Steps between C-alpha positions, in 0.01 A plus 500: 500500500133418551450449128802273491372304799159470342648360177719262695205381707297446181783303346538284810127433513504391137801278564328354807188419299717333238679293763171398659362389164817306414498346848147372442613345174795333669289374792245351262773347287665358812170347615453335162853365505454372857181316404664352192806396705271328752320319218829387347625375839175308556511351152866410544427320830208315340724386213765385747242294692372346180852408391580352841178299496580384149843384613361308800234324296749411227726326753213306667309382198660278243234378258311824469804728524505599136128579494525696822793708375311575183190601693685721750713661226187583302340655806809717560511595134133603519581705808797677337301566184217637713741740670629636170190475286366841599821671385488413131149380410437365152221682312221282363435501123217760486352627176607841370229734626464785755415251772826314432694825505343598833582161653854526364528851648375386842747214500783740408385730782521224762849401383616861501370557854683186617825651368430853626397414857609140553749240393386437146872551432797448731616862547837626624613859553675659202875547561615849592162647601400541864148610598466818703299823526694662215522192278287458193330196651547131578633318194538123462594262220417137442725238649384218274208513260406456137644799316600819682296687760523806723274651766492845661294663772496873565302802612425786256315824555243445224147365511445144368320611183788729402751226576318254276473759222876566508601134511264401219672751272805277477673671200520822705719352776643171372789600274510158336134516392462590134122489478196376691180456299161425656335285231169452680345578839169421665356529852429205723194439713686562825597854405841413359652540153669246274741618230692308236842659449784468253835639621839528334825557689842601371804275500770637728785415260560444130573131574144389585148530362231715657212346701124537468210395725137406441322539834169537683478784754237489772410802714269460797435607860526252786261477795738697726503790252839418349544566128659217302648502151627155401632375168583165342600370159250332270598211276328268258572199720270641768208513259487881511536752217843522337686716250767379256873560561641834386817520291819599690331434837518201734172431680574506874264393778371711787396282789240641744631846591354834594435766763314483831416857609357556848376842622696629798359683801569872473549485122731317265517137402686187596595321180627148437651428159573155360679441167535136391617414148651231286718689250591195289876507571558209262460739204804717582873422480626307801714787623189721532277247673580625852337829397173317424525267800566765766220603735725782625514654152121472470460671839721792400354549152131456577396459866717768660447726197123494564547597867742777406256641246221516759727656761628760251150610397384509862785730603458720193133549585591623849760745371790325677699464176649821359606515134719756332480683171131576556390162361198309622560145634283346226714667230823371653356150535406516133856594406636203699245267344581621147875457551455147632247405234711641217804304617294181527366553148855542373623184674207288376452650150149363432403478135153646564676821610676519165837346595694275263849353521782632285772281355816463708856576397605140557543528877190419705595685818282806425145480365371786284123558468334778304159660524399690187171627649599730790152656505361163609779460752417839652123472462447576869691827474267773387734744332762259372410586142617856560850393600803386309433136583210480261628737229823323416354290223671199654440314820651365820793260532577297810831326573482253789704229663492273805783338690569306818688666786679317781538617861370856452203619709250664259445796734872571519550490123200721418595751768847522348360549148273776630769690690781453246343552161837595350612137545282380214323791323610679182417871471464474121232234538321706765505799266358291216218373724423852621481617136191283450309766696615776261381589154844438345651165596865477598722313254568136573807486729781251499492325832802523724500328836520715809535842336270681740642852527230669708391478859182342633267674742219296659190708572254309725141508381306246707543179693273237647424482871763237576757651260514180298441698178629840388379725219757763413621735231861458384664816373798433273711813487759610249500217250717702259283555189651714222348824373358318199305284742358798691148383418535288815512665841829465683332321787318170442232357726400143575196382691624204704337228709716304744364216713614199700822650642442365850752218545300351789186437291526131412385410150455863392560596137720810452435735206642820354276636222541842338372696202604835349253776573467861391581770754133606491419166668143487370256254657429338161860500373584188298742264673739252341636303798830312510684345789606201706318229698679260735301207638636264768470132419557394860398665823778683682591346832477715812812690589669469162630843415332795660425845365845615609666299224739726313409616151861548399650295224825522696363287783718216377792678663357399840669163459792390708771261401283206597225603263241578767317828530583696810167679530318182591272414208377154572482386141153355545404645162722248326205315350289804417389512138290755318395572143559845352281633219603811307276680249569831322250669269578750224299680233611479138418645161425247230813572294724474809358179644808286429734766640298533820484121534880472470545780753253345745657155470849638563382718787319218684809283465712774655246538782503123559880506518492790747239331721697175497810689612305666780336171603835322518636775722197498728488122531634380837644194329785718377584582857542133585746429220858409581660707224562801723404858417410556139677803349279792394452544123767709326753494791796275590456231761339647811780365722767661285315830486467507879875436535584780253271745683660417835859518372445828314340665803799403717742617228346846455359580847762321705260303723297180462145529381399213730660341801570181314777342298448607141636166385196327648290606201184323604483676836584834334220453249260425783614808695475714187150375423364561851681831563262771628638769268395501135793375288467525121735432207474696175685476172779737401330662201388842391154404627567272802252211535463290814618141481474374859357604837469340840167445674495850651579649160217313334265610777609861461442492123184289540609268221649156437839377388382445142311829468797679657685480170240728339567780751767761433673706766358833379142371554542452874701813583336838544644812338745571782607139508570496128708819524696359793565171322624656175720733704655210694511253209852596402615466861349150519683391184837661593509468880285187520231629734294806599269599785159636394284732715153417632227498237186343362453207262187393313393136494374329184146566627571874536529506881767732646753347741745712699851397608744658747806463280641276230834369388599387152807297411652335196499119489807340343510146363791256526676675208470838680261625234192700597203264515227725645423776750336421833273739690415452866212716629509516879205529741243523223123510558188580301369852548 
């Protein structure tokens, strides 16, 4: 108890110190804002007096009225320009020399400090984030400014020098950064350093070009001991050094940005981050321009990412973060970085990495790119030459596509794709990808949509402090390989990175990236990432769809006769748009390149069709339609099926299933859907397959209405349950019903669920023919 009290006291002291430091920051910021508000009020009153005086003089003087108005207007214009001149000063045309660079750096520093600590930009709080002791910091975005801008202030448990070192290494924490080259650097007379940098960033989708930056970075120490790193773009129009445009890149502009790092009493640092850019939105298709004009997106991708990186490293250094599998935090961060970088390389397909476009089959929906030099592609992976990836005598093929989605929150879609892989994945394709890690490649499969025959087990590996990103191993069990294919292990493994699944994070990009990996899970294993990226084009409004939104494709059944959803979704997502980018990578041998290309093209099209089906089901706009409940695939109309189930139960059992008139089909369907017992329909075949289930049934099986059709009855029953069913099957067919004893079922995720008893009955259609068999599992619960 004493040890526990001591640890608790230590934790509270640390939290108290953090609160005191953040309180000082807030007090200082409040003082600055109060002074600026007083200045604005004074200036506003002065302008009002001048205007009133101007009006009085203009009414009293006739001959000199025009001259007076001109004079007073000029004086007011000079005043207004004087008030705003310090915000955006124009640099004089200096010669290109170190003295010019130092003057340019000092000017950039003053502008950056005005944004970091003052009102160089009109800041507003970012939607959805509230400051507090457990928050990542205070985050704001620009209200109105040239380009997009974001600012953050936070406290981290690292010294200022370490903070600056981490933030300067931008490729290590900014997932969109492809490279950052320091072309030249020299010290200044005041103890600072000036560097000329060239940076390239990835394009987020296949529909836009990547960006690059040519900037000056200035590092110095202020009089109060604060460390400053500020950065600003250089251009030929300023008279400074310039570099020519680079093919496939659009030159973007970084306005004065940077980091202000102040040492904190008792250790740690208070850091202020400002990112201000002009991303040249004119160069992208109009539908994508909101992505390049959104300060919220910039805050999520860059500003908040920098704070999260610092916080993660600080907590890892104190031992607060525990990782499994015996891996060091740096190794796991490297895995995450390699997955993200490999996916970005696949989406962008730069020619200097060896990528070239392959001819299409006449339809331009899927783009195929090939890379015939995999050794160059995996240059950063030490032992790649010892694996199958480099010994195939072929290369890498990437099939990618982008499309626009309406009314689907990115976090919701990606979370569904992560938890329900069987909705879109093909086990044959997974097996082919896994074969790239073996010495004998698996033969090229013929793609079939949705043929996933094995179960998925998610094995957590690591996560960031705020759980906004997960690194995990996916174990695919029992994918049904034949004996001739025994060269592959029965279980396949994927290393998977999932991020952005918090629905409350406005402007956040959601990603699901995975790559096959050998069961040895070596630190230097080659990775060939594939996956999905969903980027919102507009910020989500507060209160539109919470994390309790259902993931079931059968949610359309929650519609009454008037076409309104009974669960109370507000429909505020009706204007939400996002762009989905899909990229899948495969290895190929030279003589099989065309076959692999045809397979990849067909597979990506099937994945696109599956994702579109899922997105349409998840979109709240379906719930607001006036067409009534949509029937599930492969079944008769839902209203008719509900009526048949009700009538058959009353016929065989002798009582009503619900206390309602079975002729009122809509109310019966609603009662059936919301019934607490799990009700499931299965086909009358030698191997019964489920065709319909109510909400409780879907919850019990942990599946969706579409994926339900891939589940057979024998997969969910245990051994005793199967024996009992086959014993009573004849009774069900002849007598029409049977009571089953208590037992255990297995969900699609392998979780056991117990039930007190069950009843099965035969459903007859209007011609008195057997349509299906219904099971009702009573008082079920997960064990």
